[in-house]
N, C-alpha and C positions, 0 to 999 in steps of 0.2 A: 266659355263652354268648350269642352274637348271630348270627342268621341272616337274611340278606337273600334275598328271593325275588321274582321278577316273573312274573306269570301273564298272558300276552298274551290279548287278546280283549275284546269289549265287555262291561263290567261290567253284570250284571243284578241288579235289586233283588228281595229276597224278597217275593212277593205275599202278600196276606192269605189265610188259609185259609178254605175254605168248609166248611159243615156238611152231612154226608150223613145217610143213614138211621142211626138209633141214635146220633146225634150224633158220628159219626166225622169227624175233620178230614181235609181233602184240599186239594190245590192245584188250583184250577179250570183247565180247559183254556182255550185261547184261543177267541175267538168263531168262528174258522174250524174249530174242532174239533181242531186240532193240539195236541200236548202243550206245556205252558208251557216257554219256553227256560231257566227257572231250573234244570231238571233237568240239561241239558247243561252249564250253567255250573258247577254244583256238582260234576259228574263231572270236569270239567276241573281244578277246584281240587283234588279228591281225588288225581288223577293226579300233579299237581305236588307236593302234600304228601307223597305216598308216595315220590317220587323223592328227597326230602331227609330222610325220617324214618329215622334210624339207630336200630336197636333198643337200642343202648347209651345213647342220649341221650333218645329220645322213647318214649312220650309223657311230657311234663313232668307232674310231680305237685304242684308247688308253684305259687305265684303266677306268672302270665305277663303280660308287657307286650307288646302287639301294636299297632304303628302301621300305618296303611293309607293309601295314596295312590291314589285312583281317577282314572284318566286316560281322558278321552273325546275323540273327534275333534271338532275345532272346526267348527261350522256356518259357512257362508259369511256369514251375517248377524251374526256375533259379531265385534267388533273384535279385532285382534291384541293390543291393549293389555290386554284382559280376560283375566287369568290364571286365576281361579277360576271354576268352573261353579256358577252360582247357580240353576239350574233343576232340574226332576225328572231323575232319580230322587232320592228322599230318602236322605240319608246313613245314617240309622239302618237302613233296609231293605237298603241295599247292604252295610252292616256285618254284619247278621244272615246274609246269604247267604254271606259269607266265613267267619264264625266257625263255623257249624254243621258244615261238613265237617271242621273241625279236630279235633272230638271223637273220641277214640279213636286218632288218628293223631299229631298234634303235641302235643296236650294231652289229659289223661285225660278232661276234661269242659270245655266252653266256658265254664262258670261260673268257671273259674280265671282267666280273662282279667280282670284287675282294673284295668288302666291302659293308656294309649296315646293316640296322636293319630290323627286321620283327617281327610282333606280330599279335595275333588273339584277337578280342574283339567282344562284342555285340553292336549293334547299330540299329537305325531306318531304315537305308537304306543299305541293303546288297551289298557287292561289294569289290573291292580292290583299296586302295589308293596307288599310285606309285609315288615315287620321284626318278628322274634320274639325276645324276650329273657326270660331268667329272672331276671336281675339287671340293674339299670340305674343309671348315675350321671347326675347332672344334665347333664353334658356330652354323654353319649350320647343322652339323651332329646331334646335339641334338634338334634343334628347330623344326624339322619336327614332332617329336612325340608330342611336346608341342602344336603345331598348331593343330594337329589332335584331341587331347584331348579337346581342347577348342571349337571345332566345335559343 
């Protein structure tokens, strides 16, 4: 099984957790006092995940392969020849923010995600392209990136 999904919107990285009273972990608010935008981003991801989550197929219970393509708007000072985004946010924190909402919906637990590719690039429509597979051939593994580049 192979599922392609695109979630439009500016990708948000998972922030570091703060420590509260009794060592409870929490996501700190912004300096302005507003809630962190990670909450809205994760809710948007959950909505898209639930739209494709068929009860007969999901959640996956075996190993899952997930490839991610994070697309960001190109700033004016970045040359058009530069394809990949090499500045913040960190790709590990972007990945965490996408994987956490998958638990219980697309996969039983995000620990099942055992392989996949991920990259950040500039593009016209910001968002994240997601490819979810429960089995993969070598040809499929590399074709996702080629398909994304040709779009």
